[in-house]
Structure formats: structure tokens, C-alpha cells
Backbone as a ProteinNet text record, in pm:
[ID]
protein_1_A
[PRIMARY]
XXXXXXXXXXXXXXXXXXXXXXXXXXXXXXXXXXXXXXXXXXXXXXXXXXXXXXXXXXXXXXXXXXXXXXXXXXXXXXXXXXXXXXXXXXXXXXXXXXXXXXXXXXXXXXXXXXXXXXXXXXXXXXXXXXXXXXXXXXXXXXXXXXXXXXXXXXXXXXXXXXXXXXXXXXXXXXXXXXXXXXXXXXXXXXXXXXXXXXXXXXXXXXXXXXXXXXXXXXXXXXXXXXXXXXXX
[TERTIARY]
71.4	15.7	86.8	82.9	138.8	94.7	197	196.8	62.4	9.2	-84.1	-216.3	-242.3	-320.3	-345.7	-252.1	-246.9	-287.9	-272.3	-320.9	-444.6	-526.9	-665.3	-723.2	-659.8	-764.1	-768.9	-658.4	-645.6	-718.5	-709.4	-829.2	-972.8	-974.9	-1121.6	-1186.9	-1112	-1146.1	-1165.9	-1064.7	-1111.2	-1207.9	-1235.4	-1353.1	-1488.7	-1498.5	-1628.7	-1631.7	-1530.4	-1560.5	-1574	-1536.7	-1546.7	-1717.1	-1758.3	-1911.1	-1981.1	-1961.4	-2051.3	-2017.6	-1921.3	-1914.4	-1998.7	-2016.1	-2073.1	-2263.1	-2277.3	-2415.5	-2456.9	-2360.2	-2390.8	-2420.5	-2467.8	-2462.9	-2362.7	-2367.7	-2213.7	-2221.8	-2152	-2154.7	-2017.4	-2019.8	-1919.6	-1830.1	-1705.1	-1621.1	-1684.6	-1710	-1720.7	-1865.6	-1967.4	-2094.2	-2112.1	-2003.4	-2028.4	-2019.8	-2109.3	-2103.5	-2025.2	-1996.3	-1899.8	-1926.2	-2073.5	-2119.3	-2057.8	-2091.7	-2063.8	-1921	-1828.2	-1677.5	-1629.4	-1723.1	-1653.7	-1715.5	-1844.7	-1883.5	-1790.4	-1708.3	-1610.8	-1465.6	-1449.7	-1327.2	-1353.4	-1470.9	-1478.1	-1460.2	-1550.1	-1565.3	-1431.1	-1334.5	-1218.5	-1120.8	-1144.9	-1051.8	-1074.5	-1187.1	-1253.1	-1204.8	-1197.2	-1157.7	-1007.3	-911.9	-768.3	-769.1	-840	-807.9	-845	-944.7	-974.4	-858.8	-817.4	-696.7	-554.5	-510.2	-409.6	-422.6	-519.7	-555.2	-556.9	-498.5	-474.3	-605.4	-605.5	-694.9	-827.6	-857.5	-1012	-1007.2	-1127.4	-1139.6	-1235.4	-1168.6	-1233.1	-1401.4	-1466.1	-1605.1	-1623.7	-1575.5	-1631.3	-1620.1	-1505.3	-1474.6	-1536.1	-1621.9	-1683.4	-1833.5	-1872	-1972.6	-1982.4	-1865.8	-1862.9	-1872	-1797.6	-1798.3	-1958.7	-2012.3	-2157.8	-2232.3	-2227.6	-2304.4	-2270.9	-2119.7	-2148.3	-2216.2	-2167.3	-2224.4	-2399.5	-2451.9	-2586.5	-2641.6	-2606.5	-2615.1	-2602.8	-2517.1	-2476.3	-2573.9	-2617.1	-2714.6	-2859.5	-2909.1	-2987.2	-3005.5	-2928	-2896.4	-2907.8	-2895.5	-2872.1	-3000.9	-3095.8	-3235.9	-3328.4	-3278.1	-3344.1	-3337.2	-3259.1	-3186.3	-3287.9	-3279.8	-3367.4	-3472.1	-3573.2	-3716.1	-3725.3	-3638.3	-3681.2	-3604	-3678.4	-3583.7	-3524	-3598.2	-3558.2	-3409.9	-3394.7	-3303.2	-3183.3	-3226.7	-3105.9	-3025.5	-3128.8	-3075.9	-3007.2	-3063.5	-2979	-2848.3	-2850.3	-2744	-2625.9	-2669.7	-2583.4	-2570.3	-2657	-2667.2	-2746.8	-2697.3	-2787	-2670.5	-2748.8	-2661.2	-2681.5	-2563.6	-2574.6	-2543.6	-2610	-2599.6	-2507.2	-2361.5	-2257.6	-2249	-2292.7	-2290.1	-2419.2	-2462.7	-2623.3	-2650	-2695.5	-2710.1	-2556.7	-2480.6	-2326.2	-2284.2	-2330.9	-2261.4	-2234.9	-2131.2	-2090.6	-2144.9	-2180.1	-2284.4	-2159.9	-2143.5	-2027.3	-2056.5	-2182.4	-2245.9	-2234.4	-2295.5	-2281.2	-2130.2	-2058.5	-1934.7	-1857.8	-1862.3	-1784.9	-1850.9	-1941.9	-2035.1	-1983.5	-1942.2	-1863.4	-1728.2	-1693.8	-1518.1	-1442.4	-1508.3	-1425.2	-1398.7	-1249.1	-1209.2	-1256.6	-1187.1	-1222	-1112.4	-1021.4	-901	-940.8	-993	-1078.2	-1182.7	-1258.5	-1366.4	-1327.6	-1233.6	-1203.7	-1113.6	-1071.3	-989.6	-1098.3	-1201.1	-1306.2	-1364.3	-1385.2	-1452.6	-1342.1	-1220.9	-1104.8	-1131.5	-1135.3	-1167.6	-1285.9	-1390.5	-1535.5	-1469.7	-1366.4	-1330.3	-1390	-1399.4	-1455.8	-1323	-1305.3	-1188	-1191.8	-1352.3	-1416.3	-1553.7	-1575.2	-1697.5	-1826.3	-1765.1	-1867	-1930.7	-1881.7	-1915.4	-2046.8	-2080.4	-2138.4	-2254.8	-2402.5	-2544	-2530.1	-2517.4	-2504.2	-2425	-2376.3	-2288.1	-2364.2	-2346.2	-2427.3	-2308.8	-2273.8	-2203	-2273.2	-2235.7	-2367.3	-2273	-2356.1	-2283.9	-2209.3	-2163.7	-2054.5	-1906.8	-1912.2	-1821.5	-1785.3	-1858	-1848.4	-1934.7	-1855.5	-1951.7	-1996.8	-2151.8	-2226.4	-2239.4	-2228.8	-2222.9	-2304.7	-2414.5	-2479.9	-2409.4	-2396.5	-2316.4	-2444.9	-2399.7	-2496.6	-2528.7	-2648.2	-2688.6	-2574.9	-2525.4	-2442.2	-2309.2	-2297.1	-2188.5	-2190	-2296	-2331.9	-2315.8	-2346.3	-2341.4	-2267.4	-2315.6	-2257.2	-2200.5	-2076.9	-2004.8	-1966	-1871.3	-1822.2	-1720.4	-1634.6	-1551.2	-1608.3	-1712.1	-1769.5	-1817.4	-1886.3	-1926.9	-1806.3	-1659.6	-1574.5	-1584.8	-1630	-1663.7	-1575.7	-1463.6	-1328.2	-1296.4	-1261.6	-1227.5	-1070.4	-1012.7	-858.3	-809.4	-898.5	-870.3	-829	-925.6	-938.4	-828.7	-763.9	-625.8	-690.8	-664.1	-720.3	-607.6	-654.9	-523.8	-542.7	-434.6	-430.4	-534.7	-552.4	-665.3	-716.4	-790.7	-858.5	-757.7	-773.5	-672.1	-766.9	-749.7	-783.2	-713.4	-740.9	-670.9	-742	-834.2	-901.8	-911.8	-894	-1005.9	-980	-1138.8	-1176	-1104.2	-1066.4	-1065.9	-953	-845.5	-702.8	-675.8	-573.7	-529.4	-443.4	-412.6	-335.2	-224.2	-131.3	-70.6	43.2	69.7	150.7	82	-57.3	-143.3	-166.7	-154.9	-184.1	-101.3	65.1	201.6	185.4	147.8	146.6	108.5	-29.6	-129.9	-119.5	3.1	65.2	-36.9	-129.6	-236.6	-187.8	-233.7	-220	-322.5	-266.7	-402.7	-504.6	-448.8	-542.1	-641.9	-601.2	-658.5	-811.4	-742.8	-842.4	-930.6	-877.9	-950.3	-1074.6	-1027	-1104.9	-1229	-1178.5	-1293	-1402.1	-1321.9	-1442	-1532.7	-1442.5	-1525.3	-1691.7	-1625.4	-1728.1	-1841.5	-1803.5	-1892.1	-1964.2	-1971.5	-2019.8	-1942.3	-1835.2	-1797.1	-1693.8	-1667	-1602.3	-1465.6	-1467.2	-1332.8	-1326.7	-1191.9	-1159.7	-1179.5	-1214.6	-1262	-1401.6	-1484.4	-1603.4	-1632	-1498.3	-1490.6	-1481.9	-1546.1	-1507	-1415.1	-1458.4	-1348.3	-1384.2	-1248.8	-1267.4	-1158.3	-1170.6	-1093.9	-1095.1	-976.9	-987.3	-1004.9	-1123.2	-1155.6	-1034.4	-1076.8	-948.4	-970.6	-1118.7	-1138.2	-1118.8	-1018.2	-962.8	-1112.8	-1225.1	-1326.3	-1301.7	-1346.1	-1311	-1430.1	-1415.2	-1556.4	-1541.7	-1680.6	-1654.7	-1761.9	-1754.9	-1806.2	-1831.5	-1956.8	-1907.5	-1944.8	-1884.1	-1929.3	-2101.9	-2194.9	-2319.2	-2390.4	-2469.6	-2544.5	-2708.7	-2748	-2873	-2915.2	-3008.8	-3039.3	-3190.9	-3271.9	-3432	-3439.6
-101.3	7.6	142.5	216.8	317	436.1	545.7	631.6	722	741.5	822.6	725.3	635.8	549.5	568.4	534.5	542.6	662.4	799	908.2	945.6	876.8	880.6	756.9	679.9	585.1	670.9	724.7	769.2	919.3	994.7	1074	1066.5	932.5	893.4	843.7	744.2	706.8	798.1	904.1	1028.8	1098.3	1141.5	1177	1124.5	991.5	926.1	889.4	886.6	833.8	991.8	1098.4	1252.2	1269.2	1232.3	1253.1	1175.4	1023.3	922.2	972.7	1021.5	1054	1166.2	1263	1372.8	1320.9	1234.9	1175	1126.2	1040.5	953	993.2	938.8	998.1	1019	1139.2	1164.2	1155.6	1083.9	1075.6	1095.9	1139.7	1171.1	1026	1018.9	868.4	818.6	882.3	862.6	774.1	802.4	745.4	635.8	599.7	531.1	382.6	271.5	151.6	78	-59.5	-146.7	-175.7	-199.1	-205.3	-101.6	15.1	145.6	141.8	113.7	94.6	-5.4	-124.3	-216.2	-178.4	-127.3	-70.7	38.7	154.5	220.6	171	57.8	6.3	-61.7	-150.4	-193.7	-97	-43	90.2	186.8	203.3	225.3	153.1	0.3	-87.4	-104.7	-64.4	-66	27.4	160.7	275.5	248.5	179.8	173.4	82.3	-15.2	-121.6	-63.5	52.2	121.7	199.1	249.9	338.2	272.9	133.2	102.8	-43.8	-126.1	-231.5	-255.6	-281.1	-280.6	-390.8	-517.6	-623.7	-576.1	-462.5	-414.1	-282.7	-329.9	-223.1	-67.4	9.5	121.8	128.4	109	64.7	17	-108.7	-215.6	-154	-109.1	-30.2	98.2	151.8	267	197	70	46.7	3.9	-103	-135.5	-58	58.6	172.4	215.3	242.5	300.5	177.5	78.5	-38.5	-11.4	-62.7	-42.9	45.5	173.1	294.5	308.6	269.3	244.4	136.5	2.7	-73.6	-62	53.2	62.6	205.2	293.4	395.3	319.2	219	149	85.4	19.7	-24.5	29.3	164.5	312.3	347.2	350.4	370.6	264.8	130.8	25.4	15.9	49.8	83.7	130	252.7	391.7	347.9	282.9	229.4	116.3	39.1	-102.1	-124.1	-163.7	-165.2	-342.6	-440.7	-552.3	-525.7	-468.6	-456.4	-410.3	-288.2	-232.8	-325.6	-393.3	-481.3	-618.8	-649.1	-756	-682.3	-600	-511	-457.7	-382.3	-291.9	-361.9	-468.5	-518.6	-444.5	-434.3	-335.8	-347.3	-236.7	-172.9	-306.7	-323.2	-403.5	-375.4	-419.4	-353.6	-452	-385.8	-474.5	-440.6	-339.5	-315.9	-263.4	-345.7	-317.6	-281.5	-189.3	-203.8	-201.4	-188	-145.9	-336.8	-381.6	-533.6	-561	-643.9	-675.9	-765.4	-742.7	-843	-926.4	-1068.9	-1139.7	-1185.5	-1201.2	-1268.6	-1165.3	-1039.1	-925.9	-857.7	-901.1	-849.5	-924.3	-1070.1	-1166.4	-1143.8	-1120.5	-1111.1	-1015.5	-891.3	-776.1	-809.2	-901.9	-933.8	-829.8	-794.3	-689.7	-798.5	-784.2	-823.8	-739.3	-748	-669.9	-559.1	-556.5	-460.9	-364.3	-386.3	-329.8	-215.2	-309.4	-248	-114.3	-138.3	-49.2	47.9	30.6	129.9	235.3	157.6	267.8	340.5	284.5	370.7	488.8	464.7	576.8	658.5	640.3	734.8	836.7	795.5	855.1	906.1	917.5	949.5	897.9	752.2	677.6	552.4	557.2	468.1	364.5	335.5	234.7	197.2	42.7	-21	50.5	56.3	84.7	216.4	314.2	440.3	444.4	331	287.4	210.1	282.2	224.6	168.6	215.8	137.3	174	74.9	92.4	32.6	93.4	2.5	45.4	-68.6	-73.4	-41.5	89.2	117.7	30.8	26.1	-26.3	22.3	154.4	227.9	193.9	121.1	72.3	132.4	233.9	371.2	286.9	361.9	301.5	429.1	407.8	507.2	477.2	568.4	532.4	603.1	572.8	623.6	637.9	735.9	716.3	670.3	654.4	616.5	756.8	788.1	920.6	999.2	941.9	1009.3	1020.5	980.9	1014.7	1094.2	1148.3	1255.4	1395	1439.7	1595.3	1633.3	1648.6	1681.9	1595.2	1629.8	1494.6	1588.9	1468	1527.3	1624.2	1622.1	1697.2	1838.3	1840.1	1946.8	2044.1	1957	2040.8	2064.5	2043	2044.1	1988.5	1860.3	1762.6	1676.4	1665.4	1596.6	1545.7	1409.7	1334.5	1311.2	1410.6	1387.8	1283.5	1227.7	1113	979	966.7	860.5	864.9	747.5	756	658.3	744.4	669.6	639.3	523.7	467	566.4	580	695.6	670.6	554.2	519.2	365.7	335.3	235.6	95.7	25.2	-96.7	-246.4	-279.1	-394.6	-532.1	-641.5	-731.1	-865.1	-886.4	-1000.5	-958.4	-1035.5	-993.7	-1155.4	-1161.9	-1286	-1417.1	-1396.7	-1537.7	-1546.9	-1425.6	-1437.6	-1315.3	-1378.7	-1270.2	-1188.2	-1081.2	-975.6	-952.8	-1060.2	-1031.2	-946.1	-862	-742.1	-632.2	-651.7	-523.4	-536.6	-664.1	-681.6	-646	-690	-692.3	-511.6	-427.7	-255.7	-232.2	-273.7	-246.2	-314.3	-367.9	-427.6	-558.3	-602.4	-702.5	-866.2	-958.6	-1074.8	-1167.6	-1246.3	-1343.2	-1425.8	-1422	-1477.2	-1379	-1261	-1145.4	-1125.6	-1150.5	-1165.4	-1255.3	-1395.1	-1488.5	-1462	-1430.4	-1390.9	-1308.3	-1194.4	-1110.2	-1165.9	-1277.1	-1347.2	-1440.1	-1498.8	-1568.2	-1533.9	-1398.3	-1325.8	-1266.1	-1237.7	-1228.7	-1331.8	-1463.9	-1571.6	-1637.8	-1621.3	-1674.6	-1779.6	-1910.1	-1986.8	-2006.1	-1986.8	-1964	-1877.4	-1831.6	-1722.9	-1713.9	-1861.8	-1884.3	-1829.8	-1811.5	-1765.8	-1607.6	-1536.1	-1396.9	-1333.3	-1237.9	-1201.3	-1068.9	-1003.9	-860.4	-838.6	-806.5	-733.6	-618.8	-508.8	-383.9	-370.4	-302.5	-237.1	-140.3	-50	63.2	176.9	328.6	430.2	371.5	342.6	322	209	106.8	-13.5	-117.9	-85.7	-205.6	-277.8	-353.1	-445.2	-445	-418.7	-442.8	-552.9	-646.8	-787.5	-820.4	-839.1	-879.6	-1019.2	-1094.6	-1242.5	-1281.7	-1402.8	-1457	-1496.5	-1382.1	-1440.4	-1284.2	-1310.8	-1202.6	-1220.2	-1307.4	-1302	-1198.9	-1078.7	-972.7	-967.6	-904.3	-884.4	-776.3
6.4	12.4	-6.4	-87.5	-91.5	-28	-20	62.3	19.8	-89.8	-118.9	-65.1	-97.1	-45.9	116.8	177	345.4	377.2	313.9	351.3	295.8	199	158.5	274.5	288.2	387.9	538.6	585.6	705.4	713.7	620.1	605.3	584.6	527.5	521.8	642.6	690.1	851.4	933.3	958.4	1045.2	1029.7	887.5	863.7	903.2	841.1	881.1	1028.7	1106.8	1280.2	1307.2	1249.3	1332.5	1317.3	1203.5	1165.7	1245.3	1221.4	1306.9	1492.3	1501.2	1663.2	1680.5	1586.8	1641.4	1616.8	1543.5	1527.5	1652	1699.6	1800.1	1947.5	2013.7	2188.9	2236.9	2296.7	2365.9	2521.7	2562.7	2720.8	2798.7	2932.3	2987.9	3005.7	3006	3004.3	3129.1	3284.5	3361.9	3383.1	3264.9	3282.5	3203	3095	3001.2	3060.5	3023	3066.5	3013.5	3028.9	2982.5	2833.3	2799.5	2661.7	2555.1	2645.7	2569.2	2529.1	2630.2	2614.5	2516.7	2537.6	2407.9	2285.2	2284.1	2120.3	2087	2202.8	2120.2	2094.8	2165.6	2114.2	2008	1967.3	1826.4	1720.9	1732.8	1616.4	1600.7	1693.5	1699.2	1603.8	1653.4	1581.4	1413.8	1401	1252.3	1214.5	1250.8	1226.9	1150.6	1248.6	1220.5	1118.9	1113.6	1001.2	892	873.9	732.8	711.1	811.7	780.9	707.2	776.3	776.5	680.7	689.9	647.4	478.8	423.1	271.4	202.8	297.8	242	275.7	368.8	377.7	280.1	183.6	95.5	150.9	101	154	181.1	97.9	90.3	194.9	190.3	307.8	444.8	474.1	588.6	668.4	535.7	601.4	615.5	539.7	599.2	705.5	728.5	854.6	1015.6	971.7	1065	1078.9	983.4	989.8	1037.2	1019.2	1090	1230.5	1252.6	1418.8	1487.9	1405.6	1479.7	1490.2	1414.3	1377.6	1484.6	1492.5	1585.3	1730	1760.5	1926.9	1914.8	1837.7	1861.3	1886.1	1802.7	1842.6	1952.4	1961.7	2119.2	2222.7	2206.7	2333.6	2346.1	2216.7	2208.6	2278.6	2235.7	2309.4	2453.6	2537.3	2645.9	2724	2652.2	2692.3	2750.1	2673.2	2679.5	2711.1	2720.5	2782	2934.4	3041.7	3160.5	3124.2	3067.7	3060.9	2980.9	2857	2733.6	2858.9	2936.7	2973.6	3092.2	3160.5	3242.4	3190.1	3060.2	3007.3	2924.4	2901.2	2817.7	2905.9	3002.9	3087.1	3226.4	3248	3384.7	3485.2	3599.1	3728.1	3805.9	3877.6	3995.8	4113	4210.7	4328.3	4444.5	4532.4	4632.3	4701.2	4757.3	4796.8	4964.9	5017.7	5145.7	5212.2	5299.1	5330.4	5473.2	5519.7	5695.8	5732.4	5664.1	5743.1	5724.9	5640	5621.8	5504.2	5478.3	5333.7	5276	5162.3	5102.8	5007.5	5041	4976.2	4839.2	4829.2	4710.2	4588.2	4605.1	4497.2	4472.8	4594.3	4606.5	4521.6	4518.2	4436.7	4297.1	4262.7	4077.6	4044.3	4116.6	4030.5	4030.5	4100.8	4112.9	4196.2	4290.7	4400.4	4522.1	4560	4689	4801.5	4896.4	5018.1	5017.7	4974.1	4934.9	4862.2	4746.6	4632.9	4636.7	4770.7	4834.1	4919.8	4984.8	5099.1	5026	4906.5	4844	4764.6	4733.6	4674.7	4764.3	4895.6	5008.6	5030.9	5023.7	5059.1	4970.7	4805.9	4725.1	4776.1	4859.6	4911.3	5027.9	5108.3	5222.5	5340.5	5294	5400.1	5477.8	5590.1	5597.4	5706.3	5705.6	5794.2	5739.8	5714	5688.4	5747.2	5891.7	5995.4	6006.7	5866.3	5849.3	5743.7	5671.2	5568.5	5589.1	5560.4	5567.8	5420.7	5324.1	5188.2	5102.4	5019.1	4924.8	4820	4688	4543.1	4435.7	4354.9	4282.3	4124.4	4110.7	3962.1	3847.5	3744.3	3597.6	3538.6	3574.2	3529.2	3566.5	3706.7	3759.6	3879.1	3899.9	4014.1	4149.6	4248.2	4350.9	4451	4459.5	4556.4	4659.9	4777.2	4941.1	4980.2	5052.4	5207.5	5291.9	5394.2	5538	5606.2	5743.8	5835.6	5879.1	5938.1	5977.8	6068.2	6142	6241.1	6201.2	6069.4	5996	5885.5	5876.8	5776	5788.4	5927.4	5927.2	6048.6	6168.2	6275.8	6349.5	6369.3	6479.2	6594.1	6698.1	6815.8	6758.2	6648.6	6592.8	6568.2	6495.9	6448.3	6593.7	6701.9	6824.3	6915.9	6892.5	6978.8	7090	7084	7198.6	7190.8	7259.3	7255	7408.2	7414.7	7565.4	7579.1	7628.8	7627.3	7706	7754.8	7848	7776.6	7664.5	7566.1	7466.8	7470.1	7376.9	7254.2	7164.9	7036.7	6949.8	6861.5	6757.2	6636.4	6551.2	6477	6353	6323.7	6188.7	6221.7	6152.2	6164.3	6086.6	6168.7	6100.9	6071.1	5949.9	5910.8	5970.7	6038.6	6087	6051.2	5957.6	5916.7	5765.2	5683.3	5538.1	5486.8	5445.9	5393.3	5465.1	5584.1	5651.6	5691	5643.9	5660.5	5757.2	5843.2	5979.4	5929.2	5932.1	5892.4	6018.2	6059.1	6139.7	6177.1	6061.7	6036.5	6118.3	6079.8	6168.4	6303.4	6321.2	6474.6	6564.9	6491	6568.8	6566.7	6520.1	6491.5	6601.1	6658.9	6755.2	6880.9	6864.4	6992.6	7041.6	6953	6970.9	6929.3	6974.1	6956	6904.8	6836.1	6776.6	6896.1	7003.1	7125.8	7136.5	7144	7177.8	7044.2	6956.3	6810.9	6829.9	6861.7	6887.4	7012.5	7075.3	7233.1	7148.3	7098.3	7058.1	6962.2	6884.6	6777.4	6868.3	6969.4	7020.5	7115.8	7178	7227.9	7165.5	7037.9	6889.2	6841.4	6922.7	6850.1	6734	6719	6591.7	6627.2	6565.7	6598.8	6572.3	6432.1	6345.5	6266.8	6240.2	6135.5	6027.9	5983.3	5829.9	5796.6	5912.3	5898.4	5935.8	5893.8	5916.3	5771.7	5696.9	5579.5	5604.2	5724.4	5734.4	5882.6	5928.8	6089.1	6057.7	6146.8	6151.6	6305	6350.6	6462.1	6485.3	6541.2	6550.8	6617.8	6610.5	6697.7	6818.1	6895.9	7025.2	7073.9	6993.7	7025.8	7029.4	6978.3	6949.4	6835	6784.7	6672.6	6637.4	6485.8	6423.6	6310.3	6329.7	6263.2	6169.4	6022.6	5937.3	5892.2	5963.4	5947.9	5802.1	5733.8	5599.6	5623.7	5624.3	5627.7	5559.6	5470	5425.7	5448.8	5562.5	5600.8	5671.1	5598.4	5633.4	5620.7	5710.7	5687.6	5607.7
[MASK]
++++++++++++++++++++++++++++++++++++++++++++++++++++++++++++++++++++++++++++++++++++++++++++++++++++++++++++++++++++++++++++++++++++++++++++++++++++++++++++++++++++++++++++++++++++++++++++++++++++++++++++++++++++++++++++++++++++++++

């Protein structure tokens, strides 16, 4: 393929893609679903082939670009009008924290582990599961969070109510994740596995494998989320 043909193909690919993108619906990058993302990649791939693949005729390349764009636009229209189609194509938001409890099945369905969940919460300036009333994993891959009532507005810090006699830890510290003890964090807190097992026993938990997540709070109390999703 000569230089002239390459230039022509590149120009036509760019022009066609620009026109189609102008006609198609535009969304913020943060709002696109995985289906939209996959469609955009496919259209970009066809545009690249049109520009550089000499085995693909210009006409067929343009037809393919238009076809992908039309199908994507039609799918968007169907999704807007049909809840069933929207659920089938885009999926649906999943509650992964409910009433302050981690929902294991939805968490695994969206392929998130505890570390990924806590990282997403930290992006929301939330450093403890105990602060969360509900967390919903959206179809865009974003996490929507509703804090508990006592965490939403006025706090003791806002009212300058401080107990100088109470020694607090500098931060919330994870000590169990998916049934595995974080011995390094326990050592940093000068706590032992015996102390942890005693706390779990007092909470009615027989074995560490029954614990999905546990963290030591700044006031030295232990928050425990067991591997049970049974909520009313």
C-alpha cells in the first residue's frame, strides 16, 4: 500500500469516525457502561483497519463503521425505552454493603475483593466499613455510598466535644480479610492472635474462616463482618 493510499485511507477513516461520533450520543467518560466502552473499542478498531489494512476495501470499511455506529445507537435507544433490555445489556446496580454489612455474593459477582472495596471507599473519604449504611456498585463501575446518619453531618469533632483522657489509635486498621489474619497489623497495634480469637469468640464466631472482614477501630473496639448475608 503506497503513501498516497495510506493518506487517503487515514483521512477518510478520520472524517467518517468524526461524523459518526458527532451524530451518536455522547456521554461523559465516567458515565459510560461497559457495553458502551466495548462498542467504542470495536468502532475504533474498525477505523484503524480502514486506515491501515490494505486487505479491507475502503467501501467495506466505511460500511462496517456505519453499521457498528447504527447498531450501537439503536441499542442505546432500546436500553432507554426498555428496562428489561437495559438489565440484559448493561446489567444492574448491585448493593454490596447493606445496613453496614458486606454482601459477599454481590461483591464476588462484580469481582471485587475486600481490598478493592476499601480502596473505593477511601476514594469517598470513608476509612471504615462502620461508616457505611449502603454502598451500591453502579453499572459504570463507580461506587455510590450512603453514610450512616451519625456520620453524615454533625459530629463530635464539629461540636468540639473531645475526651482528652481517651487514647485513640491513629487510624482504623484491618486485621482480618476474607478469613485471613493480618498478623503485621496486629503486631503494629501490639495485639495478639489470642486477643483476636477472644474477641471473635465473644461475638459468637467459632473460627477465623467465618470472618469476611474485621478491623480495629480508633477506640480499640473490633468491628466484625461475618460471612453471612442474611439480613431482613
